[in-house]
N, C-alpha and C positions, 0 to 999 in steps of 0.2 A: 204661770205659778207664784209669783213674785205676791201675789193677795196670800197662798196658804197661811203666811206666818199671821194675819189681819183678825183680831179678837182672840188673840191666841191664852189670854191668860182667865177669857169667861171656862176655856175648856183644859184648863189644867188641872181642876178634882176630876173632871170625868175620866182624864188622860192618865192619870195617875193611878189609878186602880187596877190596871191590865202592866203595871212595871213589871210586880214581880212574875208574871206571867211570861213577857217576855224574855226575863232574864235567864229560865227556865229550862225553855225551848233552844237558846242562845247557847247554853251549857250544853244540850243534846246534841245542837247540830256540831258543836266545835268537834269533835271525832272526825269529821268528813272534810274531805278538801273542795271547798269552794271554792267556785271561781274569784278572783282578786278585785278588790276596789275602796275607797277611801272610808276609814273610818265615820258614822255617823253617830250622831246625835241622840244620849238617854230615850227614849219612849218616838223619838219624831227621827229618827235616824237621819238619811242625807233628804229628808224633805224640803229644809231649810238651806241645801248648798246649789241646788238645781239655779234658782235664778228665773226669770221672765222668759229666756230661752232656754229651755234645759236641753234640744239636740245639739247647742252649739257646745255650754257646758260639758255635757258628756263627749263630744266627739275632741275634747281637750284632754282628757282623761286616758287615751287612749294612749298614749307615747308614753306611759307611764305606769298603766294596769294591762296594757296589752289589747287584743281584739274580744275578750268575753271579760265585760266587767259585772260585779256582782251592787247590788245596793240595796238598801232596807228605806222604803217608803212607808213610815209609819211600821204597822202591822206585815206590811205588804212585800214579804219576796219577793225580789225584782233582779232577771240576767239583763243587761243591755250584749246585744252585740253589735261590733263596729266597726266591720271588717267584710269584703265582698267573700274572703278566704272562710270566715266564720260562717255567714251567711250560704256559701253553698253546702260547708258541714249539714246546715242546720235542715235547710230545705230538702237537701239528695238524701243526706242518711240518716236525721232527726223528725221528719216531717212529722209523722205520725204521734211521737212522742210527745207533739207540742198543738198539736190538732185543734185544740178547745180552745176558749175565749177567756180573758178578762173582761168579766161586765161592770160598768161604771153604774152608780145608782140611777142616776135619771136615765139610763137605759132599759134599769126593769121597771118601771113606770110602767103601768097599763100592759104590763108579759110583753113589751116590744121586742126582748131580745130572745122570747121562746120561739119568735115568728119569724124573724129574719134572717135572713138567707149568712150575713154580714156577720151574726151576733149568735146565732141558736149552739146549741154544746153539738159536738162533735157524733153522729150515729143517723139511724135508719132516716129518720124526721130533715135530719141534714141535708141526706144524700139526694132526697127525694127535693128537696126545694131546689139543688145545688142543679140536678138535671132538668127540673123547671127551666129554671134559666138558660144553660147551655145549650139544652136540646129543643127545649120548642120555641123561646121568647127572644133570646140574641142570637140565632142561630144566621148566618149570612144572609142563606135567600131573606130571611125576613127582614134582615136591615138594609138590605138591597132595597126591598120593595117599599119600602119605607123614607127612599133616598127624597122623594118630593117633598116631604110634610117638611125636613129638617131644611132641604134650599129655602121654603116659603117661610118659617120661622126668620132665617137667616134673612132674608128680602125685608123681613117685618122692622127688624134690628136695624138693618142699614137706613132706612126710612124715619126709623125715631131718631137714629143717632143725628139723620141732615138736618130734622125738621129741628132738634137741642142746637146743632152748633148756630144755625143759624139767628137763633135767638142770646146765643152770647157772643160768636165769633167778634163781633165788630166791639166789644171791651177786651178782648185778647185772654177772655177768662174759658180754660180747658173744658170740658165735659168730663164726668167722673166713667170710666170707660167700663172699668168692673159691675158695674151700675147696670148698664145697658146688656153686656153677656148676662148675665145673670136671670134679668127677664126676659132676654133669647132662649137662654137653657133649660130656664124652670116652663115659657112656652113651647119649648121644643117638645119635652117630656111629657107636658099635658099632652100634646098632641098625638104623639107616641103612645098614651096610655090609654086616652079616650075620649081621641078624634072630637077636641074641641080647646079651642085657644080659653085656658083657663085666664088669660088677662085682660082680652076684651071686656072694655068699657060697657057693654050690659050685661058681663055674666056677674050678678051677686055672689052667687056660691065658686065663681073663680076666685073674685076678689078676697072672702071671707079664710078657703083656703088657702090660699099664698099670704095672707098678712098671718095664721096661725103657723105655717109651716116654715118662714121664716121665725118669728118665737122658736118653736122647736127646735132649729138648728143653733138657739144660740146654746141649749143646754147644756150639752156636751162638752163647749169648751169651758164650762167653768169648775176650777179646783172645789170639788168635794168634798170634806174634811171623812164623812160617813165613806169615803172609798179607800182611806188610809184606816181607818180605823175601824172595821166592821160592825163591831159591836154598837156602834152611835146608831146605826141605822133606823132603828125603831124610834131616836129621839127626832133623824130629819133635820141636825141642827140649823142648818142654813136654812131650810126653808126648799129646796131645789127640786127632791123628790114629787115634794105636793103640786112646785107649778110645773113639771112636765105632767105631773097625770091628766090635771089640766089642761097642758097643751094638746095634748095628743091624746087627750079623751075627744076633744072638738075636731083633730083634724082626721081622727078614726071614722068618728062621726057623721062626717062631711062625706070620705072617703066609702064607705058605706051606704051614702045617699047616689052617688054615682051609679055603683055598683047597681043596687035594686034598680035604680032606671033602665040601666042597661037590660037588667033580667027581665022588666015588665016591656020592654021593646021588642022583645023576642029575636029570635037568630036573624044573623045577618043575610040580607043577598048573597046568594051563588059570587055573585061578579065584586060583593064587596070585599075590599080588603081587609082580611083583621086588622086591629090594633092589639095593641099588649092586652087588656083587658079582655076580648074575646078569647086570647090565649087562655088567660087565667080562668076563664070560668070554664071551656073545653077542658083543661088539666084537671080541673076542682072533680065536674062530675056534676048529674045532675042528682045521686046520692039512693036515687029509688032503690036500682037492681044491685048498687056494690056502693059501700060506704067511701064518702067522697078524700080525693088526698091531701086536701087541704081543706080546711078550716074555713069561716067565713073570715072570722078574725086573721088566721095566715093572709088571706087575700086584700082584705083593706091594708095590714101594716107591709106586704111586699110593695103595694101601691105607694105607702110611703117613704118606702125604701129608695125606690127607686126615684121619688126629689132627693130625697137628703143624700144619697151618693152621687148623684147627676149633677147636681145645680153648684154647687159649690164647687167643688174640686175643679169642673171645668172653668167657672168665672174666674176662680183667684190662678189657674194656669194661665188662660189667654191674657190675663193681667201683665203676668210676671213677663210673659212671652216680647208683649207690646213695649213694657218696659225698658227690655234690655234689648231690643231693635233699636228704639230710641236714647241709649246710651251708646251702641255704635250704629253711627247712621252709613256704614261701609257694609255693615249687616243686611240693614232697610234696603241699601239698593240694591243690594242680589238679590232677594226674597221678591223684589218688583219685578226686576228684569227676570226674573224665571215664572212669577206667573204673567206677564207680558208675553213670554216665549209660548209658555205652553196654553193659557187658557185663550190669548190671542187679547185682540189690538181691544178691542170694546164691547166683548165677551162677559160669559155668567162663570164665575168658579163653580164646579160641579165636584160632585163627590170623586166620580170618575180620573175627577184629572190629578189626585191626591197621589197615586202610583210615581207620578212622571215628576212633582216636585220634590225631588231630592233636597234641595235645600230647603226648604220650606219644613219638612220632614228632620230634618238636622235642627235647626233652631228647638225644634218641640223636643227634641229627643237633649238636646243642649238644656233646655228650661227644665225637665224635668229634672236632669243632674243637679242643678244648682237649687232648685227649688219644687222638689218633691212637695205637692197638697200636705197627704197626710207623713211629717217628716218621721214619724215614728212606723207606721204603720198603724193598724188595728190589733191591739195588746194579742198574745197568745197567753196559753197555759201549760201548763207539763201535767200532763193528765196521769202522769206517774213517775216513782224515783228515775230518774236516768242520770248515765253518764254523757257526756257533752262536754269533747275536747278536752279529755283529762277530768273535767270538773264532774264534783258532785252535783246535782241537779232536785231540788228535793221537791213531789209532788209539788200541785198547786202553784208552783212561781212563775210569775208575771215575766214574760220575753216581751222586752222590747228591740226589735229594728232598726235602728237607724240610720235610715236610707239615708238623711240628712249627711252623713259623715261616709258610708258612702261614697255615698258620689262626690265627694270632695277629696277621696283617697288617695295619695301625692304616689304611690305606688303603683297607682291607676291608672292614673291620669296626668297628660302633661299639663304644667300650669293651672290645677284644678280649681279655684278660685275664679278663674278668667272665663270668659264668656264667648266660646270658641265654636261655630256652628261646626267649622272646616273640619274638625276632628272626626265626626259622624262620616263625612263624605270618603274618609279612610278606613273607617270601619262601619261601612254602613251591613256589616253582619249586627253587630249589634243593635238589639231591640228591647222595647221594654214588658215582654210576654213571657217572662220569670223562667227563660234559661240562661241567661246572663246577670248573673251573681251582681255585675259592677252596677248594675242601671237598673232598680228594681223599684220603680215607684207606683205601681200596684202589687207589690208582693211577688211571689211567688209559690208551688206547691198548693196543696190541696186548697187553702185560704184562701188562694188569689184573686185578687177582685174578677169577678165574672162579666163584669158589663166593659172590659177591655175595649174590644171590637166597637159596640156603639164610641166608648171616648173616643178612640181613634177619631173616628169620622167626623163627631164632632169639633173636637179642637184645632183640626186642620183646617174644616171647612170655614168654623167660625174668624178664625185668625187669617186663613186665605184670606179672606171677605173682607174684613176690616184692612188689609195691607193693598189689598187690587183696589179697592174702591173709595180709599182716599189716601190724601195727605195728612201725615201726621206730623203737628206741630209741639211743642211742649208749655206749659200756659205759659203767659207772659212772666211771670214772677219766680220763675225757675230754669235755672241753665242745665246743661249735662252736668258740669261739676257740683252741683246744689241737691242735684235730685236725690231724694231721698229712699233707701236702699235696705229700711229697717224692717223689721218684720212684725207680725202680727198675730201669736199662736193661738186658737180658740178649737172649733172645729177643724178648719183647715189653716194650714199657711196663709196667711194672706200681708198684704203690705201695710205697714204699720200706716201712712199716710197713702191713701191712694191715691192712685195715678190719675190726675187730670191733664189731660192731650187734646188739643183742638184742631176737629176734623176738617179739611179741605177735599171737597169732592171733587175727582179728577174728571172734569167732562168728554175730555177726550184721550184715551189713551194711547193712540196709534204714533209709529213714529212720526217727524217731521217733516218725513217726502210724504206724507198723506196729507200735509195740513192744508186748509180750505181746498180739500177734495170738489168740496162741491159745484165750487167757482167753476173748474176746467171739466164737469160730469160731460157737456154735451160734445167737448171735442173727444174724450176719448172714449162714448162711444158710439164717435162714428169707425172706430176700429174696430167692433166685436170681430165682423165678418170675414175681416183680413183674417183675423185672431185664429178664427176658427178655423180655415182653410190652414192656419199655418200646423195647427195642430195635426188635424185630420192626415196630411203631408208625413209627419214627424212620428206619425202613432205607429208607423210599421218596425219602426227602430227600436232596439235596447238602449233607452237613453238609461244614465244613472237612477238610482234612487234617491225619492227628493217626498216636502211635505206637498201637501194638496193646497194648492193657490186657491184663492179667489176670482172669481168672473173676470174677465176683465186686466184686474189688477195685477194678479197670478200671487206672491207672498210679500209683496213692497210691504204693507200691512204688519206682517210678522215677526218683521225682525226687531224693532223695539229703537232707543236710540243709543243704543254699543250692539250693532249687528255682528261685531268679531266676535262676543262674549257670546248670544243668540246662535251664530254660526257652529261655535263649537260645541255647547249642547246637544246640535242634531247628530253628531257622529255617533253617540252609542244608539241610536237606530237605524241609520243609514248608513252607516260607514263612512270610510277614507273620502269615498267622491259624492256628494250631492247634487242637486239639480235645482234649481229652482227658476221662475221666472219674474222679473221685475217689472213690471207691467208686458211691454213686446219684446224685450229683450230676454236672450234665452243665457242663462248662465248656469257656470258648472263650478262648484265649491271645493279645494283641496284641502283636507282636513287633517292630513298625517304627512310625517316625512317618508314613509314608503312611497305614496303618491306623488309628494314630491320627486324624490329621485326618479319615481318614473318619465313624470314632466320633465323634468331641466334635461335629464341623459338620454331619453328615447324620444321625446316629443316635441324638442324642445323649438326647433324649425317650424313645426304644424302651427306653433300659440308663439308666432313670433311680433306679429301683430299687436298693439295697442289699442284697447278700446277705451276712446277721449270721449270725455264728459263735455256737454254742451259749452262752460264756460271757458273751457281750454283750449277751443276750439281757436281762440284768440290767438297769434304769435307763438303757438304753440312744437317748438320747435325738439322738446323735449319729450312727446311723443310723436314722433316726423313717423311713418307708416316703414315697415322695413323693407329696404329694397338700396339698391345703388346709393340713395344721399344718405341713407342713416349708417351704413357703413362709411362714408365718407366723414361725417361727421361724429361715427365709435374714435376712425383712426387717429382725426385729431385731437381727440381729449386723451382717449392713451397714449398717444407716443408723443406728444409736443404739448399739450398742458398738465397735464397730470404724469409726467412722466421723474422718476424718481429725482433725476438732477436737478428739473425745475422747482420740486418741492422743496428740496434742499437749499435750493437757494432764497428761498423765501423764507426761513425760518425766522429770520431777524423782524419780518413785518407779524407773526403771528404772537412771537412774544413780545413785541411792543403794545400791540392790541392787547393783549389778554395783562399785561402790566396797566392799560388803559382801566382798563375795566375793574382790576381790584383797587386802586385809586380810587373809584367812580364809588366802588361799595362800602369802602374804610368812610368817606365824607357821607355818603347816605346812611348810613350808618351812625354816626355821630349824632345825628337828630339836631334837632334848632335849642335846644334845651342843652344841650349839652350830652344828655341821659342816651344811652343806647336805643337804637330802635331799630325793627325787624327791615331786611331787603327784600323785595318782590327778586326771587332769584332767576324766574326765567327770563321776565324784564332784562337783567341785569347782563345775562348769558346772552338775551337775545341781541341785541345790542353789539356788544362786544364781538359777535359773528359778522353781523353785519356789517359792523366796522371792517373788518378784518377781510373782506371777504371783497371790499369796498375798494382797502390798500391793493389784496391780491391783482383785483382786477381793473381798477383804476390807478395804482399809485395815489391814491387821495383817501382821505377821512369821509366817510357819506354816512351821514344821519338822517333819513328820513323817513316819514311815516306812507307815503304812496305805495310803496312795497308791501308794507306789514298790513295795511287794508287790504290790497290784493289776496293774500294769503287768506282772508277771512271767507270773501268768495269763493275760493276754489273747494269750503268745506259745509259750505249749503248743500242739500239735496236740492236738484231741477227736476221739477214734473217733464222737461223734456229731452232729463236724460235716458227716463224710460219710455216714454212716445216721443219718439223719432217726428214723428210727422206733424208734431205741432209746436217743433222747435223754430220754424221763422215765427209764429207769433211772439217768443219769450214770454212768456204767458206772466212770470214770477219777478222780471226786469232785473235776473242773477245776468244773463250775459251783458245787460245795458251795462249793470255796477262794474261789472268785473272790465268793462272794454275803458269806460272812464278813470278808475282809477291804474289800470296796464297803463292808460295811456300816457297817461299822467305823465307815469316813473318815466316811460318810455322815452318821451320827449327830455326828460331830464335827462335821461342816460346818452339820449341823442345828442345833447348837447355836450358831453365828456367826449365823445366820441370824436365829433369834430376835433375840439380842440385838441387831443391827443394826432388827429391824420394833420393840424396845422403844426405842429409842435415837430412831427414825424421829418416832414418836408423841408424847417426850417434852421433846427437844431439836432436832428437824431434823438438816439435816445442813448444812456451809456446798458444799462441792464432792461432787459423786455419783462415786462408784467402779460397778466392772461390777454389781455386787450390789444397789446403790439402781436402776439400770436396770432388770437382772433382776426385783425386786420389783414394779417400776410396773406391769413382766409381767405377772408372778403366774401366768410359768411353771414350768416344772420341772427347767432345764436348768442348775442353778446350779454344777456340780460337773466340768463337761464341758471346761474349760478347761487344768485341771490334768492332764488326758490326751495333750490335742492339743498345749501346749507344751511343757512339760520334757522326755520323753526324746525327741522330735525335734529339740527346741535342741541340748541335749545332746550327743548322739549325732553331729548337725551340725559341731560342732566340735570334737570329739573329734578327727572325719578331719581335720576343716581343719589341725589341730597336727599332726595327724601327718605328711599331704600337705608341709606346710611344713619340718620337721624333716625327712623326707626330702628335702629341694631347698634346702639352706643359700640357692642363690641366689634362690629365692623368697620365703624367709624378709626377705632381706637388701633385697627389693625394697618389702615390704608398710610394712618398717618405717622405711625411709628417706622414702617418702610419709610414714608415719604424724608423723615428726620436720618434713617441710616443709609441712606444712597445720595441725596442732596444734600444733606448738613442742615442741623437747626438754623443755621443764618441763610442759605443756599437761595436759589432762584430757580426753579423749576425746568429745566432745558429738555427741547426735544431727544438728545442724546439720551436722556437720565430715560425715559420710557421702555423701553427693552428688558430694562433692570427692574423697572417696578412690576413684579407680576402680580401680586394682590389686586393694586390700582387697574392693570388688567382684565385681570379674574372680575370686577366687580362692574367692569364698561360690560364686559359678556353678559353676564349677569342680568345686568341692567336692561339689554337692548333683546334678553332672554325672554325677561316677563314682562317688559313695554317696548317693543319695537314700535317705531316712530309712525310708520305706516303696517298697521297690524292687518291691513287684505293687502297687499302691497302695490304696486299699479299695475292696474287690471290689463291683461292680456287678451286677447281675438285671435279666434281660429282663423286660418287662411286659406284651408280647404276642411272638407268631412273628412273625418278622423276616427280613425277606434282604439281608442284610450281606456288601458285596463278590465278590456271587453267589456264598453260599451262607445253607441255608437255618439260622437260629441258632432254638429254640424257645423257647418263652415259657420261664421261672424258671431259664435259663439263667443259669449264674453268669459272669463275664467280670472277664478282669484284667487289668489293662494292665501287660504290665512295663518299665517305668520303665527301670529298672536295665539294660535290653537295649538302650532307646530311645538312652539316653545313650551307649553304645557303638557304637551303629549305626554300621559303616566306609562305610557309603554317605551320610552325614549328617556325620559327625568328620573330619578327618584326625589320623590316630596313637590312634585313639579309648581305648587305654589308658595315655596319658600327663599326666602332669597339667602341663596348660600354661595356666596362665590367662591368659596372652598370646594367647591364641584369640576373647577378648571384650573385647579391649582395639577400640576402634572398633568393635563389631560391635552392633545395635539387639536381638539376643534377650536375653531376660528369662524368667522363670520365671512371668511372671501369669497363663499361660492358652494365648495365641496363635501359641505360637512349639511346635508338636509335635516338634519334635525336643527337648525339654530343657520336662518337664511332673514335676518332682517333687510340686511341688503339686495334681498333677491339671488338671482343663481342665474345660467345658461347666458347666452346672445346679450339678455336685455339686464345683467345683473347693475345695479347704480356702479356708476363709473367714477365714482366719488370717494370710493372709499380708501384711496391711497392717503388724499385729505383728511378726510372723518377720523381716519385711524391714529393723526398724527392729534386734531385739535380737540377731539374731545377728550383723552386721556390729558391732554396739557392745560387746559382751561377749568379740569377737576380737580388735577393736581394741585394744581396752583390755588384753587379757592381751600382746599385741604390743609394745605403747608400751610398759608398766609394767615387763614382762620381758625379759632374753635367757634365751633355752629350751635346756640342754643333754636329750640323751641321757645316762642311766643304768646300769647294772648290766651294762656290757660291750656294750652296745647301740650298732651302728653305724646310721648311715644305709642302708647295702646288707642290714643284717641285721633291722632295725626287720620286725617281724613282721603283712603285712597279712592276714591272715585274717578272716574275717568270721563272725557270731555272728546267728541271728536271733530275734529276741521279738517284740515288739510294733514295734520299729524293730530296724533291723540296721546292732550295733555292733561294736567290735573286739572280737575272738576273747579276746584278749590286750590288757586293758585299757593306756590310752597312760600310763607315769609317769615322768615328767621331768622333771629340775629345772631351776627357776626363778632368776636370781638377779637382783635389783632394779638396771636398764637405769642407766648413770652414761653420761649422751650429753656 
């Protein structure tokens, strides 16, 4: 609209003529109460005030003028609806009064507006066209029949993109995504309408039709003086009507050729599925025995309208959606995870999958909310004088509905300018089908877009396929921070700078456990007969429900790289208990607090054994079989090593190691040049905890890498864990690597043990450390504390710091509490922890959202068991999904939000009695280190917060911080947290 003033002086003389007429008309309307609005310029009214982005300008007027705004755009009286409340009044109570259309001059070319469903005057002819679209062309049955056509066109698009990417990928240049989506949408509509590829290299008519339709799509977006001053129509001052007449004439002629060719071909065979043109011809009738219901002209223009309405809107929506996903990598990761879970590892997205893709649907809704393709919808017109919300609206008043403003209405939407698809997971009843007036990108009421059912399929199929088949990276010249989000308003609202992203083909989307599967196929195939016999044996009993698995492999390929997330998504379909097969391993997964309560309270003994992975068969004391030996170990640890008295005696050891950590962080943050630099938080905490445990265990500082390497092998998926019979082969060499690294660690620790034994014999000891206790016991479990304590504590602290940096108000509350309890210049001691209620709530909330071991340590059924009405065979592996239970919407309000306040005034803790909160497990095999962890985590976190102020570095903001996970022996952040610490001065 910024172009409207161009060449204004050339038209001044012509425009001055109607000034007197306008003044007389304003005097006449002054006696009625019009809606409020800004004062306009003489003659031009408010034309010059709207700027290039009128939807944004008008949205800014709401706070001053209210939900309904009055404008004069040249000689055109205009009302703008700016809120969902006003939209509801319009569509529910005044829809008939505003059921006509305002027609732009270019859309009058070739009489297009008379035959267009979107623009035809409200009346019998419009109702006939509407019935054709909604009852014949776009019914569910016909859309379902053409699913294969859309899938084929999307496959073509993916091939085009892959070929284009090969040409530019080496240069780091991205491809223009919207271009390929537009081509795919246009080709898809061509196949649906005409059963032919209009973009096929051999189709001359198709190429000509595409070129002229691209030109036709440009004209409605050009501001035209004749639209604001109707008496200028005969002059066509900018020549736009003439150009539209030419291009629409060519397009209608080509469309007529398609129709005549189909008529000459004759009726299709009975087994031939009708395309949209067949439906149009059937609806039109032969005209021999009765007059046709639609004319030849109507038929041709309906063909054009399908392309005009479907191509641009679809491609712009997909472009905006992909842009937002690239700006929010955590949302992209969630979409990919959901697609992997629903579609499978190397599958193909089909339209039948869409209903199960809840997060993808939320992404599309959020895109429509922030970036509606037509921000004002197609303008309506008052068919008579109307009283609307207490205001007089004269007949022929043009009416805009600012859906862009409604989608960002602060009274309706929390953080309205932020891209948060999660809001629609909680509000999944809200859709864009015209019943919820806070989200109406397709309009509502009588003149709502008739193509919603088809658009719903196209947008989800195209966007889902793009995300599923490619990993996307921004053009090498663009970063997340510099990505241009400005808009360009023409026929639809596009990005001013088209999105250019680099796609990388995903050759294998299966989870890592299935990597190099072909290398092991021969070994696995030999187990098929045994597997079938086993299934036949268990087929007579009622197993828990679960997804169908692949032959031999079972559900191995379905879990993705984040199995705890994938499994949590199965609950809504299969319930609280899910049955899976991982290769030959029978597996039951607990997904709710109710099922966990039943397990730990009533069946704890039946599932008291452990399921041991192959790499941990080495020195696996912590995974000892349930029995007398395990009970003896348990008694040693709980009554001697982790007794309250002994933990209290070692408080100074922990304090000393935390002080060392703080000094190391301060030194590291200073950097080489004296400038503040970022610190790898998890690494600092890991080394501190490792050293702390070394002091508790061996009474010495102990910093080495052999143990840390050992942790990595425990988290690697191992084929031998799913097919036990080739375990002796150690096909991936993981057990060999684990043996080597643990062997080195054991050799080093053994030297410490021998030294300690000699020292005891010669000198005696004043105060027993944990090793002294173990030596008195003369057991073999001298090294496991390093595994149990270091990784879990450091990952918990990293997640806690991440969540606090994402929510500065929570960080502030924790630091204010520390200043109040400890004092501004004091030092946090373990004796302070009981008074630090908010800090304790932060730790609890972190463990709820980010349990270190999300599936806990797997248990094993000691015997055939009846569990919650299901038969669970002996030796079944049992996972308790503590991650899913901590986010159970039945147990937690706003389960995905980090809100430490939920634990204030609550008696909930993680000691195993509250089954909605079990990060350390429960029952007989609960983690025995809770009492020590209860000291370590709050002490280390409180010290980090009390000594330093923390800032995000590297251009990261609280909104863009990466929250993706990486599963190893614990769940860590995929991208490690590296904030900048600054010594606090209170």
